[in-house]
C-alpha positions as CSV (number, residue, x, y, z in Angstrom):
1,M,-25.1,-11.1,42.3
2,T,-28.3,-10.0,44.3
3,F,-29.5,-6.3,44.1
4,Y,-32.3,-4.7,46.2
5,L,-34.2,-1.4,45.4
6,F,-35.6,0.5,48.4
7,K,-37.6,3.7,48.7
8,K,-36.9,5.8,51.6
9,Q,-39.1,8.7,52.4
10,S,-38.5,11.4,55.2
11,P,-38.5,15.2,55.4
12,L,-35.3,16.8,54.4
13,F,-33.3,20.1,55.3
14,F,-30.3,21.4,53.7
15,L,-27.3,22.6,55.7
16,S,-25.5,25.4,53.9
17,G,-22.8,27.8,54.6
18,S,-20.1,25.0,54.3
19,T,-16.6,26.6,53.5
20,K,-15.3,23.2,52.2
21,K,-18.0,22.4,49.6
22,S,-19.5,24.4,46.9
23,M,-22.6,22.2,47.1
24,P,-24.9,21.9,50.4
25,E,-24.7,18.7,52.3
26,V,-27.8,16.7,52.7
27,W,-28.9,15.5,56.2
28,W,-31.8,13.3,57.5
29,Q,-34.2,15.0,59.9
30,G,-35.8,11.7,61.1
31,P,-35.6,8.0,60.5
32,G,-38.3,8.0,57.8
33,T,-39.6,4.9,56.3
34,E,-37.9,2.3,54.0
35,E,-39.8,0.0,51.6
36,K,-38.3,-2.7,49.4
37,I,-39.6,-2.3,46.0
38,Y,-37.7,-5.0,43.9
39,S,-34.8,-7.6,44.3
40,C,-33.3,-10.0,42.1
41,T,-30.7,-12.7,42.1
42,S,-28.9,-13.5,38.7
43,N,-25.7,-13.1,36.9
44,A,-27.8,-12.0,33.9
45,V,-28.9,-8.6,32.5
46,D,-32.0,-7.4,34.3
47,T,-34.3,-4.5,34.1
48,Y,-36.8,-2.9,36.5
49,S,-39.2,-0.1,35.8
50,G,-41.7,1.2,38.0
51,P,-44.1,4.2,38.9
52,S,-42.8,7.5,40.0
53,Y,-43.2,8.5,43.8
54,P,-43.4,11.8,45.6
55,H,-40.4,13.9,45.5
56,A,-39.6,13.5,49.0
57,S,-38.3,10.1,48.3
58,I,-34.9,8.6,48.0
59,Y,-34.1,5.4,46.1
60,I,-31.4,3.1,47.4
61,L,-29.7,0.4,45.2
62,R,-27.9,-2.2,47.4
63,L,-25.8,-4.9,45.6
64,R,-24.4,-7.9,47.4
65,S,-21.9,-10.3,45.9
66,K,-22.3,-14.0,46.3
67,Q,-19.1,-14.8,45.1
68,Q,-15.5,-13.2,45.1
69,N,-14.4,-10.7,42.5
70,T,-17.8,-9.8,41.3
71,R,-18.4,-6.9,39.2
72,A,-21.6,-5.4,38.3
73,T,-22.7,-2.4,35.9
74,V,-25.6,-0.4,36.7
75,Y,-27.5,2.1,34.1
76,L,-30.1,4.5,35.2
77,H,-32.8,5.8,32.5
78,E,-35.5,8.2,33.1
79,G,-38.6,8.4,31.0
80,L,-40.8,6.3,29.0
81,G,-39.7,3.6,26.2
82,P,-36.4,1.9,25.8
83,S,-33.4,3.6,26.4
84,G,-31.5,2.6,23.6
85,T,-28.5,1.7,25.7
86,F,-28.8,-2.1,25.2
87,P,-29.2,-4.0,21.8
88,L,-32.7,-5.3,21.2
89,L,-33.6,-9.0,20.9
90,P,-35.9,-10.4,18.3
91,T,-39.1,-11.8,19.0
92,D,-37.6,-15.4,18.7
93,P,-34.2,-15.1,20.9
94,R,-33.3,-18.6,20.6
95,V,-30.1,-20.1,19.0
96,H,-30.9,-22.7,16.7
97,T,-28.8,-25.8,15.6
98,L,-28.9,-26.3,11.8
99,G,-26.6,-28.9,11.5
100,V,-24.3,-31.2,14.0
101,G,-21.2,-33.2,12.8
102,M,-18.4,-35.1,14.3
103,T,-16.2,-31.8,14.8
104,S,-18.5,-29.1,14.1
105,V,-21.9,-27.5,14.7
106,T,-23.8,-25.0,12.6
107,L,-25.9,-22.4,14.4
108,S,-28.3,-19.9,13.3
109,W,-30.3,-17.1,14.9
110,T,-32.9,-14.3,14.2
111,P,-31.2,-10.8,13.6
112,S,-31.3,-8.5,16.3
113,T,-34.1,-6.1,16.2
114,S,-31.6,-3.2,16.6
115,L,-30.1,-4.2,13.3
116,T,-33.5,-4.6,11.5
117,S,-35.2,-1.5,12.7
118,L,-32.3,1.1,12.5
119,P,-30.5,0.4,9.3
120,H,-28.2,3.5,9.7
121,T,-26.8,2.1,13.2
122,Q,-25.7,-1.3,11.6
123,K,-22.1,-0.8,11.9
124,N,-22.3,-0.3,15.6
125,Y,-23.3,-4.0,16.3
126,D,-21.6,-7.3,16.2
127,Y,-22.4,-10.9,17.0
128,C,-20.1,-12.9,19.2
129,V,-20.4,-16.6,19.5
130,L,-19.0,-18.6,22.6
131,V,-19.1,-22.2,23.1
132,N,-17.9,-24.3,26.2
133,S,-18.4,-27.6,27.7
134,K,-20.0,-26.6,30.9
135,Q,-23.0,-24.3,30.7
136,N,-25.0,-21.7,28.8
137,Y,-24.2,-18.0,29.9
138,P,-27.3,-15.6,30.1
139,S,-24.9,-12.7,29.9
140,L,-21.6,-11.5,28.5
141,C,-20.7,-10.4,32.1
142,G,-21.6,-13.8,33.4
143,A,-19.5,-15.3,30.8
144,R,-16.5,-13.1,31.6
145,E,-16.6,-14.0,35.1
146,G,-17.1,-17.8,34.5
147,M,-14.1,-17.7,32.3
148,S,-12.1,-15.7,34.8
149,R,-12.8,-18.4,37.3
150,D,-11.8,-21.1,34.9
151,K,-8.8,-19.4,34.1
152,D,-7.5,-19.3,37.6
153,R,-8.6,-22.9,38.1
154,N,-6.8,-24.3,35.2
155,K,-3.7,-22.1,35.9
156,K,-3.6,-24.3,39.1
157,E,-4.1,-27.5,37.0
158,E,-1.4,-26.5,34.5
159,K,1.0,-26.0,37.2
160,K,0.2,-29.5,38.4
161,K,0.6,-30.9,34.9
162,R,3.8,-29.2,34.4
163,R,5.5,-31.0,37.6
164,R,4.2,-34.1,36.2
165,R,5.4,-33.2,32.7
166,V,2.0,-33.8,31.1
167,T,1.2,-31.7,27.9
168,A,-1.9,-29.7,28.1
169,W,-4.8,-30.0,25.5
170,P,-4.2,-27.8,22.5
171,I,-7.6,-26.1,22.8
172,L,-7.0,-24.0,25.9
173,K,-9.5,-24.5,28.7
174,E,-12.0,-26.0,26.4
175,W,-13.3,-22.4,25.6
176,W,-14.1,-21.2,21.9
177,W,-14.4,-17.5,21.4
178,Q,-14.6,-15.4,18.4
179,Q,-14.9,-11.7,17.8
180,W,-14.8,-10.9,14.1
181,E,-13.8,-7.6,14.0
182,S,-11.7,-5.7,16.6
183,Y,-12.6,-2.1,17.4
184,P,-11.0,0.0,20.1
185,E,-14.5,0.6,21.7
186,T,-15.1,-3.0,22.4
187,Q,-11.5,-4.4,22.9
188,S,-11.2,-3.0,26.4
189,Q,-14.7,-4.7,27.2
190,L,-14.0,-8.0,25.6
191,S,-10.1,-8.3,25.8
192,S,-10.3,-10.7,28.8
193,L,-12.2,-13.1,26.6
194,T,-10.4,-12.8,23.4
195,D,-6.8,-12.6,24.4
196,E,-6.0,-16.2,24.4
197,H,-8.4,-17.3,21.7
198,T,-7.5,-14.9,18.7
199,D,-6.4,-17.8,16.5
200,L,-9.7,-19.5,16.4
201,Q,-11.9,-18.6,13.4
202,C,-15.5,-18.6,12.4
203,V,-17.4,-18.5,9.1
204,C,-19.5,-15.8,10.4
205,Q,-18.6,-12.1,10.1
206,G,-19.9,-8.8,11.6
207,T,-23.8,-9.2,11.4
208,E,-24.1,-12.4,9.6
209,S,-26.4,-14.7,11.6
210,V,-25.3,-18.2,10.6
211,C,-22.1,-19.7,12.1
212,T,-20.3,-23.0,11.8
213,V,-18.1,-23.8,15.0
214,S,-15.3,-26.2,14.1
215,E,-12.4,-28.0,15.9
216,L,-14.7,-29.5,18.3
217,L,-14.2,-32.9,20.0
218,P,-16.3,-36.1,18.9
219,D,-19.1,-37.4,21.1
220,T,-18.8,-34.3,23.4
221,K,-21.6,-32.1,24.8
222,Y,-21.1,-28.4,24.0
223,Y,-23.1,-25.1,25.0
224,F,-23.5,-22.4,22.6
225,D,-24.3,-18.8,23.3
226,V,-24.7,-15.9,21.0
227,F,-24.4,-12.3,22.1
228,V,-25.3,-9.1,20.2
229,I,-22.9,-6.2,21.3
230,D,-23.4,-2.4,20.9
231,R,-20.0,-1.1,20.3
232,L,-21.1,2.5,20.7
233,N,-22.6,2.1,24.2
234,R,-20.2,-0.9,25.3
235,T,-23.2,-3.0,26.1
236,S,-24.7,-6.5,25.2
237,M,-27.6,-8.7,25.2
238,A,-27.5,-12.5,25.1
239,Y,-29.6,-14.8,23.1
240,K,-31.2,-17.9,24.6
241,G,-28.3,-20.5,24.0
242,T,-28.4,-24.1,23.0
243,V,-26.9,-27.2,23.6
244,A,-25.6,-29.9,21.1
245,Q,-23.8,-33.2,21.1
246,T,-21.2,-33.8,18.5
247,H,-21.4,-37.1,16.5
248,E,-19.4,-40.3,17.6
249,E,-16.6,-41.2,15.5
250,A,-17.2,-43.6,12.7
251,L,-15.9,-46.9,14.0
252,P,-15.1,-49.5,11.4
253,A,-16.9,-52.7,11.2
254,I,-15.3,-55.6,13.3
255,T,-15.7,-59.1,12.5
256,T,-15.1,-61.7,15.2
257,L,-13.2,-64.7,14.4
258,R,-13.7,-68.1,15.9
259,E,-11.0,-70.7,16.7
260,G,-10.4,-72.9,13.9
261,E,-12.3,-70.9,11.4
262,L,-11.3,-70.6,7.8
263,R,-12.3,-67.2,6.4
264,W,-11.8,-65.7,3.0
265,V,-11.3,-61.9,3.1
266,T,-12.1,-60.2,-0.2
267,F,-10.9,-56.3,-0.7
268,H,-13.1,-54.3,-2.8
269,G,-10.9,-51.5,-4.2
270,R,-7.1,-50.8,-3.9
271,G,-5.2,-48.4,-1.8
272,S,-5.1,-47.7,1.9
273,S,-8.7,-47.2,2.1
274,S,-9.1,-51.0,1.5
275,E,-8.9,-52.5,4.9
276,Q,-11.1,-54.7,7.2
277,F,-11.0,-55.3,10.9
278,F,-11.4,-58.7,12.9
279,S,-11.1,-59.4,16.6
280,F,-10.4,-62.7,18.5
281,H,-10.5,-63.4,22.0
282,P,-8.2,-66.2,23.3
283,R,-9.7,-68.7,25.8
284,G,-8.0,-70.1,28.7
285,W,-5.3,-68.2,30.9
286,Q,-2.6,-68.5,28.5
287,Q,-4.1,-65.8,26.4
288,S,-2.5,-66.8,23.3
289,G,-3.1,-67.3,19.5
290,L,-1.8,-68.3,16.1
291,L,-2.9,-66.5,12.9
292,T,-2.0,-68.3,9.5
293,L,-2.3,-66.1,6.7
294,Q,-1.7,-66.2,3.0
295,S,-2.4,-63.7,0.0
296,C,-4.7,-65.0,-2.8
297,G,-4.2,-62.3,-5.2
298,G,-1.4,-63.9,-7.0
299,G,1.5,-61.6,-6.8
300,E,-0.4,-59.1,-4.6
301,K,0.7,-58.6,-1.1
302,V,-1.3,-57.4,2.1
303,K,-0.2,-55.7,5.2
304,V,-1.5,-57.4,8.5
305,T,-1.1,-55.7,11.7
306,V,-2.0,-57.5,15.0
307,S,-2.6,-55.2,18.2
308,S,-3.9,-55.9,21.7
309,K,-5.5,-53.3,24.2
310,G,-4.2,-50.6,21.8
311,Q,-0.6,-51.8,21.5
312,V,0.8,-53.2,18.2
313,L,2.0,-56.7,18.7
314,T,3.4,-57.3,15.1
315,S,3.0,-55.9,11.6
316,Q,3.8,-58.0,8.6
317,T,3.5,-58.1,4.8
318,V,1.7,-61.5,3.7
319,G,2.4,-62.6,0.2
320,E,1.6,-66.3,-1.6
321,D,3.7,-67.8,0.9
322,L,1.9,-69.1,4.0
323,V,2.9,-66.9,7.1
324,H,2.2,-67.7,10.8
325,I,1.7,-64.7,13.2
326,C,1.7,-65.5,16.9
327,A,0.3,-63.5,19.7
328,Y,2.1,-63.5,23.0
329,H,4.7,-66.0,21.8
330,R,2.6,-69.1,21.6
331,R,4.7,-72.4,22.0
332,G,4.1,-75.3,19.5
333,L,4.3,-73.3,16.5
334,P,3.6,-75.7,13.7
335,S,6.7,-76.2,11.2
336,L,6.3,-75.3,7.5
337,P,8.0,-76.6,4.6
338,S,11.2,-74.8,3.7
339,T,9.8,-74.2,0.2
340,L,6.5,-74.7,-1.6
341,Q,7.8,-75.2,-4.9
342,I,7.4,-78.8,-6.6
343,K,10.2,-80.2,-8.6
344,S,9.8,-82.6,-11.6
345,F,12.7,-84.6,-13.0
346,N,13.3,-84.7,-16.7
347,R,15.2,-87.9,-16.9
348,L,12.3,-89.6,-14.9
349,R,9.6,-88.2,-17.3
350,G,8.0,-90.7,-19.6
351,C,5.2,-90.9,-21.9
352,N,2.7,-92.4,-19.2
353,T,4.4,-91.4,-16.0
354,V,6.2,-88.3,-14.2
355,T,8.1,-88.2,-11.0
356,L,7.6,-85.0,-8.6
357,A,9.5,-84.1,-5.5
358,W,8.5,-81.6,-2.7
359,M,9.7,-80.6,0.8
360,G,8.0,-82.0,3.7
361,T,8.4,-81.2,7.4
362,E,9.5,-83.0,10.7
363,E,5.9,-83.6,11.7
364,R,3.9,-86.8,10.5
365,S,1.4,-85.1,7.7
366,L,-0.8,-86.1,5.0
367,Y,0.1,-85.0,1.3
368,C,-2.3,-85.3,-1.4
369,V,-1.5,-84.9,-5.0
370,Y,-4.1,-83.5,-7.6
371,R,-3.9,-83.2,-11.5
372,R,-5.7,-81.8,-14.3
373,K,-5.0,-82.3,-18.1
374,L,-4.9,-79.2,-20.1
375,G,-6.6,-78.8,-23.7
376,S,-4.5,-77.7,-26.6
377,H,-5.6,-74.2,-26.4
378,E,-4.4,-73.9,-22.8
379,A,-1.3,-75.8,-23.5
380,E,-0.3,-73.5,-26.3
381,A,-1.1,-70.3,-24.2
382,G,1.3,-71.5,-21.7
383,G,-1.1,-72.8,-19.3
384,V,-1.1,-69.6,-17.1
385,S,-4.8,-69.3,-16.5
386,A,-4.9,-73.2,-15.7
387,L,-2.6,-72.7,-12.6
388,T,-4.7,-72.9,-9.5
389,A,-5.0,-69.9,-7.2
390,P,-2.7,-70.3,-4.0
391,C,-5.6,-70.2,-1.5
392,L,-7.9,-72.7,-3.1
393,G,-7.9,-75.9,-1.1
394,P,-8.7,-79.6,-1.8
395,E,-12.2,-78.8,-1.1
396,S,-12.3,-76.9,-4.6
397,R,-11.1,-79.8,-6.6
398,S,-13.1,-82.9,-8.0
399,D,-12.3,-86.1,-6.4
400,T,-11.3,-87.5,-9.9
401,E,-8.4,-85.2,-10.0
402,R,-6.9,-86.5,-6.8
403,V,-4.2,-89.2,-7.7
404,L,-2.7,-90.2,-4.5
405,C,-2.5,-89.3,-0.7
406,K,0.5,-90.3,1.4
407,Y,2.0,-89.8,4.9
408,F,5.5,-88.5,5.2
409,Q,7.8,-87.3,8.1
410,E,11.3,-86.6,8.5
411,L,13.1,-85.3,11.7
412,N,15.9,-83.6,9.9
413,P,14.5,-80.6,7.9
414,R,17.3,-80.5,5.5
415,R,16.5,-84.1,4.4
416,A,12.5,-83.7,4.5
417,V,12.2,-84.4,0.9
418,T,9.4,-86.6,-0.4
419,T,8.9,-88.0,-4.1
420,A,5.7,-89.6,-6.0
421,M,5.7,-91.2,-9.3
422,I,2.4,-90.4,-11.1
423,G,1.1,-93.0,-13.6
424,G,-1.8,-93.2,-16.1
425,L,-1.0,-90.3,-18.0
426,E,-1.3,-89.7,-21.9
427,P,1.6,-89.3,-24.2
428,G,2.4,-85.9,-25.5
429,M,-0.1,-84.2,-22.9
430,T,0.2,-81.3,-20.6
431,Y,-0.8,-81.6,-17.0
432,V,-1.0,-79.3,-14.0
433,F,0.0,-80.9,-10.6
434,D,-1.0,-79.6,-7.2
435,V,0.3,-81.0,-3.9
436,Y,-1.7,-80.0,-0.4
437,L,-0.2,-80.5,2.9
438,M,-3.3,-81.8,5.1
439,R,-2.9,-80.9,8.6
440,R,-4.8,-82.0,11.7
441,W,-5.7,-78.5,12.3
442,G,-5.7,-75.3,10.6
443,I,-6.0,-74.6,6.8
444,P,-4.4,-76.9,4.2
445,I,-1.0,-75.6,2.8
446,K,-1.0,-75.6,-1.0
447,Y,2.3,-76.0,-3.1
448,A,2.7,-73.8,-6.0
449,S,1.1,-75.5,-9.2
450,K,3.5,-77.4,-11.4
451,M,3.0,-77.8,-15.3
452,V,4.6,-80.8,-16.8
453,K,4.3,-82.2,-20.4
454,T,4.7,-86.1,-20.9
455,R,6.9,-87.4,-23.6
456,K,5.1,-87.9,-27.0
457,E,7.4,-90.7,-27.9
458,C,9.4,-93.2,-25.7
């Protein structure tokens, strides 16, 4: 909106005697002179004051709209000093940012001079806060017009979205408006701003000058404006707005996995909050991968979810048994034994030897057997503490504990049983035996520990 203020000076005469009007009509006697005093282009509140001129003058105010559907309000005040029509801003008219979070921003501002200097009129004033993602508005009138244009624009967009069956964002038009108390005097002035946002809340009320704006989007720039409103005169003044960007969402730490890498994952604490994230980038055009997992916590289970580009590929619970998870249906999945239990034969148990059996696979693989003798106290306690954890590999064992290694292969999985007779044992002693399936790639597979006691007398 552009307005011009002119002074036109010319002799006048009055034509009286009209039967149609009670007041005389004013006519120009000559062209006179016209001088431009002041001009301004803005959508904010602007004030002009100047010296008085001879009485034979007329002041002309011309308003020119630069946009359609523009409205303007003009106030005339005679005399010295403020008119009292508009609320007064403090010496520091800025809106300050006290704190910024991921979905909220806390604001503060110096109270209006109208409230601090005239206590008896405090009930006539209110603060209103506006937040949007486009710009700061220097006046309530400008904000109203800006919102009106956005409303028309968004109506058109919503019609297009309905045709495409797309759900609109819950926070309408990305505007946030709050009027703390509704009064008949201000309802007519602010109804266009508050009608569609009455469900939003703010901690500030009435004349409080601290406000926390919530329900914002993370990592988004917002513009905040504060208006002090005179409900009696239906006028307002705008503080100098501020800009703040909400914080980014806290992303979890992601660890990169390398091909063929053996990694131990330790969870600190229990519950759904105990989780870790890993990333793996397959090489080559096949973009496939194989993930081998096993829970090392005894009877505890771990839930593993594999996703790609935001789409969940598989979700599986992993326990003591070894689990293979394939991404993109990788071919050549290595076979696993049908069971990881070790069997001992009582009839083949001697004073110095025991015979063990376990299931193998149809692939040619190396199997190594380890033993450990238990002391009398461990044997009496049942040997529970002596059982090796399911995830401990042969690298954790002493070479003196290894008793044999053998290759085995059986094309028929049902008949893939291999045995080994372990000698050099002491009579009447308790031993714990462990079998490891040593593969050419990947982590070794550990069978469940087996505790056997040799015969005391033979």
